N, C-alpha and C positions, 0 to 999 in steps of 0.2 A: 602163156604169161603166168608168172607166179607172184604171190604177194609176200612181202617180208616186213615184219614189224621194224620200225626205225625210230630212233630217239635223237633229240638234240640235247646235249648235256653241257652245262657250264661247269668247268673244273677249276679247282684251286680257289673256290669261293663258297660261301653259304648264301650268297645273294644273287638272285636271278638277274640276267643281263649284265653280268660282270664276269671276271675270270676269263678263261679260254674256252670257247665253244668247240665241241667235237660232235660229229655224227657217230652213231653206234647202230650197227645191225647185230642183234644178239644171237642170231642163228643164220649164218651166211651159207649154209650148205646148198650147193647147186649153182652158186655164182661163179662165173669165170673171172679171171684177172681183168679181162677187158671190161666186163660189166661192172666190177668193183671200181675200176678207174672211172667209168662213166658216172657211177653213183657219187663218187667223191667229187667229181667235177660239178655235178648237179647240186650237191650239198654246199659246195663252195666254202667249206671251213678249212682251216689249216690242215687238219687231218680228219679222216673218217676211219673208224675201227670196225673190222669185220671179224666176228667171233665164230669159231668152228668148235663144236663140242668134241669131247674126247672120243677117240676111236682106238681100236686095237693097234693101229699103225702109228698113232700119235705118241711121240715122246714128250709127255707132259700131260697136265690135266685139261688144258684148253689151248687152242691155237688162236692167235690174234694177228691179223695182217692190217697194215696201216697204209693209207693212200692220202697224199695231198691232192689238190686239184689237177696236178700234172704228173705225178710220179709216185711209185711205191717207195716207202722208206722202211728201214729195218726195225725201228722202234720209235715210239712216241710217248712221252710222259703223260701229257694231259689226256690223250685219248685212251691210254691204259687206265688212268683213274676213272674216266668216263665209262669204259667198257665194264669194269668190275663193279662200278656203282650200279649200272643197269642190271648186272647179274644178281647183285644183292637185292635190288628192288624187285626183281622177278622171283624172289624166294630162295636164291642160292645161299649156301651156308657161309657163315663167318669162318675165319681161319685162313690158312695158307693154300694157295694154288700155285702149281708150277705152270707158268705161261710160256708156251712155245712161240718164239718169234724168229725173224730173220737175223736178229742179233744174238740168238742163243736162247737157252731156257732160263727164265728169270722168275724168282719168287715174288708173288703178289699177296699181300696180307689184307684182309678185310676185318675191321674191328669197329666196335661201337664206342664213341667218345661223346659224352654230354648228349646222349640220346640221338646223335647223328652218326652217319656212316663215314668212317675215314678209311682211305685206301693207301697202303704202303706199297711202293714199287721198288724192288731191289734192282740196281743197275750193275753193269759190269765194273770190275776194278778199273780205276783210273789209268789211262795211258797218256803219255805226254810226249809230244813232238818237240824238236828243238825250237827255241824261241824264233819268232818271225822278226827278221832284221833287214837292214839294207834297203834295196829298191822295192822289195815286196812290202815291207812295212810302210815305206813312203807312199806306195800306191794305195795301200789300205787306208791310210790316214786321209789321203785326198778323196777317196771314194766315200768315206764317212763324213768328211768335212771337219776333221780334227787336226790340230797341230801337235807336234811332238811334245810340246810343253803341257798339253792337256793330259798326257799319260801319267798314271801313278807309277813311280819307279820302284815301288815295293815288290813288284812282280813283273814278269815279262808278258808280252803279247805272245800267245802260244795256242796251238791247237791241242785241245784236250778231248778225249773220248771216254765215255762210260757206256758205249754201245752205239752212239750216233754223235759224231764229232762236232765240236763248235770251236770257233776262234774266240778265245777268252781275252777280253780287252779291258784292262783296268784303267779307269778314268778318275782324275782327281776330284772333279766337282760334278754334282748332280745336275746343275744348271746346263752344263755342256751336253750331257746326255739328253736332257729334256729337249734341248734345242736342235737336236740332230735332224737333218734332212738328207739322208744318204743318196748318192747316185746309184740307183738300183742296177743300171746297166753295167756300171763299172764293177760293182760287187759281183754280179753274175760272171763277168769275164774273169775276175780274180778267182772265183770259185773253181773254174776250170784249170787254173794254174796251180792252185795249192791243194786241190782235192778235198775241199771242205766247203759245205754249203751254208753254214750258219755263222753269224757274227754276233757275239753276245758282249755288249758294252755294259759295264757294271761299276758301281762305286759304293763305298761305305759312307760317303758324305751325305748328311741330312736325310737319313732314311725315315720312312713313316713309322709311327709308334709301334713297337713290337717287332719291327724288321731290323735285320742287320745290314742288308744291302738293298740297292735299287738298280734296276737294269732294263735294257731294251734288247730285243733280238730280231735280226733281219736275215731272211733266207730267200732272196728273190730267185735264185737259181732253181729252186724247187717249187716255185709258185707262191711263196709266202713273203710278201714285201715286209710285213712286220707281224710277228707272232705276239699275241697279248701277254700270255703267262706261260713260260716254257719250262716244263719239267726236266727234260734232258739237259738243257743249258744250265739250270740250277744245280743239277747233279754234277755236271762238269765243274761248275764253280766250287762246289763243296770239295771235290777232289783236289782242285787247284789250291784252294786255301790251306788245306791240311798238308799237301805235298810241299808247299813253299813256307810252311810254318807261319802262316799269316792269321791263323785262328787257333786260340787255345783249345786244348783237348783235356778231358778229365783223366783220372788215373788209369782208365781202361783204354785210353787213346781215342775217345769218341768226342766229336764236336757236333753241335747242332745249332741251327739258326733258321730264321725265316728270310727268304729272298723275295722281295717285292717287285712287281712288274705290272705293266698294263695301263698306268695312268694316262700316258700320252695318246692312247687310242680309246680312252673312255671305258676301259674294261679292267679296273684294278683287281688284283688278286695277289696271293702269296703262296709260296711253296715251302713246306717244312723240309729241311735238308738235314740229313745225318751222315757224316763222313767219319770213318774210323781207320786208324792205323795203329795196330797193337804194338808194333815195334818199329824202330827207326827205318829199317830197310824193307818193311812189309808193304805190299800193295795197299792202296787206299780203297777201302770198300765204301760203297755209297748206296743209300736208299733215300727216297723222297716220299712225301705224303701230302695228301690234300683231301678236302671234302668236295662235294659236287651238288648240283641242283638240276633237276629235270625241267627243261623249258618247253619241250615239244615232244609229243609222241604221236606217231601216225603209221601209215602203211605205204611202203614203196612197192610199186609194180615194176617187175623186171623180167626179162627173158631168162 
């Protein structure tokens, strides 16, 4: 049996017991995929991050693998924030690291803002599937408990990926999002049909002070009935807003905003999103940022 330091980190917040909790093992050398999955199930957070230090064979400065309680996923926003927050806490340098993930090599920047540590995570350029329409859209609305009239017609319901895809669902009124009680079994069945596990409902209606949007994200097919504050979904939203010209950009083609989430599960937090498109036909580049808080530090015993 070996002992591994393990942390629980609340990401996208500066307040303990809010934001999105993630497990982090800052040095996972020696752990098999089966053991990592078992640890993630034991932690029972939406994701647990396992960090592997640089080796001669590693293409990047650090490798991070992400597990939900039921499956490995290619990338995770809040667990990336958590992992690099822990590395900084343990004395790692500020600046940029190249993070090797199953979604590719992504830059992660650690900086000090107002005497706190902020982590920036670069995501892949936005990729956009055709709008979801017809019977599939009807089934999605039934599963969520929405009517067609609840949708904001400024943009389509659409699968967007910046490394880990989400169905981006614009809703007119925040009260409709707040009141959602989705049919998780129906969403799980739908995920198998459309090849996407996450459903991100969002609105610009009545956001909290300082935020541009409010949202909720459901991913029952990978063991996450509701995720409190979702970095990947917020990045997908940033790409979506710029792609559809729904958010003004500056002279350099950059738009930034805060995406709020988590009130409905008692864990409010927000994600700083920056999306940029330097020319009309250029890909939309995305990065997200957040702070974090250590809520638990201990030792995990594993084979």
